[in-house]
N, C-alpha and C positions, 0 to 999 in steps of 0.2 A: 735380422727380423727386428721389428719394433712394437711396443706397446701402442694400444689405441685407447684414448680416453674420450669419452663423451660426457659432457658436464652441462646439466640443465639445458639439454638440446631440445628444441621445439621447432615445429614447422606448421605454418598456416597456409591454406589454400584459400585466399579472400578471408572470410571470417571463420572458416572451418579448420579446427585443429586436427592435423594427421598424426603430429607427434608431440607429446606435452611432457616437457620438463625431464627428459631421460637422463639418468646418470648411469653409465656403464663403464667399468675399468677392465680392459683386456690386456693380460699381460703378454710380453713378447713370447712367441711361440705357442700361445694358448689357441685351442680350437674351441670357439663359442658358437653355439647355435642360437638364432633368434626364431621363436616359434609363437604361434597364435592363429586365430581365425583370419579369414580373408578381411582385409581392411583395417587390420589392427596397427598398421604402420611400419611392419618389418621391412618391407622393400624400400619404403620411403627412407627409413634409417640408412639402409646399406647405400642407397643412391646419394645420400647426403655425405657419407663418408667417402664415397668415390668422387664427390664433386659434381655429380650430374644433377643434383637439387641444390639450390641456394638454402642457407640456414636462415630461419627467422630470428632465432635467438639461441644463445648458448655457445659452448666451444667443442671444436673436434680437435684433438691433439694426436700426432702420429710421432712416437717416440719422443714426446714432449714438446714438439714444435706445432704451434698453432697453425692449421692448415684451411682455416675457414674460407679464405680468400685466394687459396693457392689453386690454380688451374688443374684440372683432372690429369693432364698428361704430365704435370710436374709433382704429383703427389707420390709417385713411386709405389702405386697401389695397382694391382691386377685384378681384373673383374671376369667371372665366368659367368655368361648369361643362360637363361632357361632355354633360348632358342639357338644356342651355339654361336651364332652371329659369325659364320665363317664366309669368306669370299668364294662364290661358286666358281669363279673362272681360274682359280689359283690352285695349284698343286698343294698337298699336305705340307710339303717342305716349305713353299713360299708362304703359306698361311702362318707357319710356325714362326718364320723368320721376318715377317712383314713389318711388325712393330719395331724391331731392331734396324731394319733397313731406314724407316723413317727417321730414327734417332741418329743415323750417320755412323752406326756401328761397322767397323771394317769386315769384309766379306768373309774372312778366314775366322773371326770370332763369331760371326752369325753362323757359319757351317759348324763350328765346334758346339756352340749352344744347341742348335737345332738337333744335331746327332746325339747329344746327351740326353735331351728331352725325349726324343723319340725312342731311345733305348730304355729310358726310365719307364715309359708308358706302353712299351711294346708296339710302337708305330713304325719301327725302321723299314718293314716290308711294305708299308703303305705310303711311303714318302713321295712318290710319284703319281699317286691318284688323286682324283678331285672329290670334293665332298660328296657329290651325287653318287659315287662309287662306293661309299662308306655306309656301314650300318649306323643306327642311332648311337650305339655305345662307342663306336670308333670316332664319329664326329665330336662326341662329347670329350673323348680322350684328347682330340686335336684342340679343342677349346682349352682344356686345361694345359696342354702343352705350350700353347700360345702365351699363357700366363707364366708359365715356369721359366721360358727362355729370358724373360725380362728380369728375372732375379729380383722381384719387388720386395719391399718391406712388409706387405700384407696381402694376402689373398681374400677376395670377396667372391661368394658364390650366391647367386640368386636362383633358388630352386632348379638347380641344374638337373635333376633326375626326373622331373615331373613329366617329360615327354617319353619316358622309357617304359617298357612293359615291366610287369612285377618282377620276374626272374632277373632281368638285367638290372633293375634297380638295386636289388639285393647285392648284386656282383659288384656294381659300381660303388656302393657304400663302403664296401670292404676295400676296394682299390684307392678311394679317395682317402679313407683312414690311414691305410698303409703308406700312401704318398705323404701325408701329413707327418707321420713318425719319421720317415726318412729325411724330409726337407727340414723338420722342426719349424714350420712356417706359422706365422700369425694368421689365423683364419677365422673369418666370420661368415657364417653360413646360415642363409635364409631357407626356412622350409615350413610348409603347413602340416607336414608329416611328422607327428611326434615320434614315431618309431624310428625315423631316420635320426632325428635329434638324440633320442636315447642312446642309440648304438654308436653314434659317431663322436658326440661332442665331450670335450672335458667339463664344460659347464653350459647350462642351458638358461636363456633369458626368456621368460614366457610374458608376452605383451597382449594387452587389450585395450581397445580404444586409444591407442597412441601412448599408454603409459605401461611401466613395468610392474607386473603383478607379483613376481618373484623371480629370483636368480640363484642358481645353485648347481651342484653336481646332479647328474640325472637321477641317481638313486635316492639322493636327499629329497628331491621335488616328488618323487614317487612315493616314499615312505612318509614324508611329513610335508603334504602340501600346505601352503599358508592359508588357503581359503578354498571354498567350493569350486570357484572357477578353475584354478590350477588342478584340483583334484579330478575334476571332470575332463580336463584337457589331456593331462598326462597319464598315459595308461591305455592299452588296447587289448580287450574291450574296456570301455570306460567304467569308472567307478559307479556303483549304484547308490542312489540317494533315496532315502526313506524319511519322510517328514513325521514328527512326532513331539512329544513333550517330555523333557527331562524328568525323571523321578529319582530323588536321592534318599527318600524315606525308606531304610533297609537296604538291600542290594541294589546298587545303582543300575539303572536301566533306562532305555526309551520306550515310551508307551505311544503307540500310535492311536490315531482317533478311532479306529475299529478294533482296538484291543489287543494288537500284537505286542509282544514283550520282546524287546531287543536288548541283548546283554552288552554290558560295559565291563571292562577289566577293573576300573577304578573311577572314582568320582572325579569329574572334570571341575576346573574353576568356572563354575556357572550357577545359576540359581535354580532352585526346585521350581519345577513347572515351566521352566523356559522353553520357548518353541525353538526346535533344533532340527537339523538334517543329520540323519544317521547314515554315514557313508561306509561302504564295505566294497572291497574289490571282488570281481568275479572269482577269483581263486581262493578266496577267504570264506567260502561256504563249504560245509561238509555234509554228507548224507547221514542223517540221523533218524533212522526209523522209530525210535523210541520217544524222543524228546523234541525232535525237529519241528519247525513251523510248516503247515501245509503251503505246497507250492504247485499250482496247476501248470503242467508242461505245455508250452505253446509251439516252440520251434526246437529241434535238436539238429545241431550242426558238429557232425564229427570230422575232425580235420586230419585225422591219423595219429598226431601226436598228443591231442586232447580232445575233449568233447565239450563243446559250449552249448548251453541250454539256456533259452529264454523261457521265462516263466512268470506267473502271477503269484506273488507271495502274499498268503492270506487272502487271495482272491481278488485283491484291488491294487497291488503294489507291483508294477513291472520290474523285473530284475534279470540280469544276465549273469550266468555261473561258467566257471570254466573248471574242468577236472581233467587231470592227467590220465585217469583211467578211462576205459570205454564203458559208459554207462548205458546199459541195456533198457532204455526208456523211449516211449514214443509220445507224439502229441496227444493231448487229451488225457494222459495218465497223471497221477499225482505222486510227488516225491515229498518227503519231509526233510527239510534243510535247516541247518543251524548255522548262523554266521559266527565267526571266531571272535570272542569278545576282546582279545589282546590286540586284534588287527582292526578293530572298529576306529573310524575317524568321525569326529563330532564337529558340527559347524553350527554357529548361530543362523537361524532361519531367516532373519531380517538382513543382516550384514554379509553373511557367507563366511565370516572369519573363523578360524580354527579355534576350538575351545579345549581340545586335549592334547 
């Protein structure tokens, strides 16, 4: 396996920038997820690494070797696509071994590698079937197996689970992560689903408008997002944001324009009266009948393991809360909620940058 280095990588379509000066270092054997909203440049980045899109500026290095002008077939990188890209007229066995056959690999070696990949992915009983005889999950395994048999220096995944149902996505997440742990393969994984990224990746790179907003370990991004965009993107349900002014006279807090007082554990590096966004995650509210802020319940969503409640805090601030307990409340009723001061996130209202 090899490291991947992206240095000041840019991509223009005409005069429109799709990727803007991206710097990412991926260690050999690391699993890195690229996440962000649609159109943020994550799939374009992946296609440039694979050689399917030409680079406008910057460098791509694989194991220290510059590969900007290396043909895709000569990069020793395997890519798994969203739509599986299997040959419908070939058996599973032939699909797995086709790339090796094109490379002139001896038949005995092809047979050995195909058998090994099929055993790893639980495909051995399916080797003589054709793609139309397989389920979505089985087709995705074949697509991964076709990448594995090539024994590449890096694996690229382009939203490979988006065509699967919810239950199968969870199963395949586990299988891909277990496969990575067995193979120790350098992996770049593109997804719009931040839950996939959180549960699978060693490190996450959050992109917006073709540029890197923040990169780091999943829990580091969750606990200390660098700005309001990352804070709102990482986490499900998303972080709540309440606008107000910072008050540092006495006990530090944020005061909303309609008079709500939102607690802070300590004073941030900011100015008294500064316009801010007070961020709090859904699980960081507690029911506080005596001192809590009034919250009018709009929707109650019991999931079994937790209760999610959408409400209007103070009558005008929409929030989502999540409780591990089953909360006996109905739409139209009122709760009193207190955000946990130690878990509050504070962002500058104008720039969105973190203040605490």
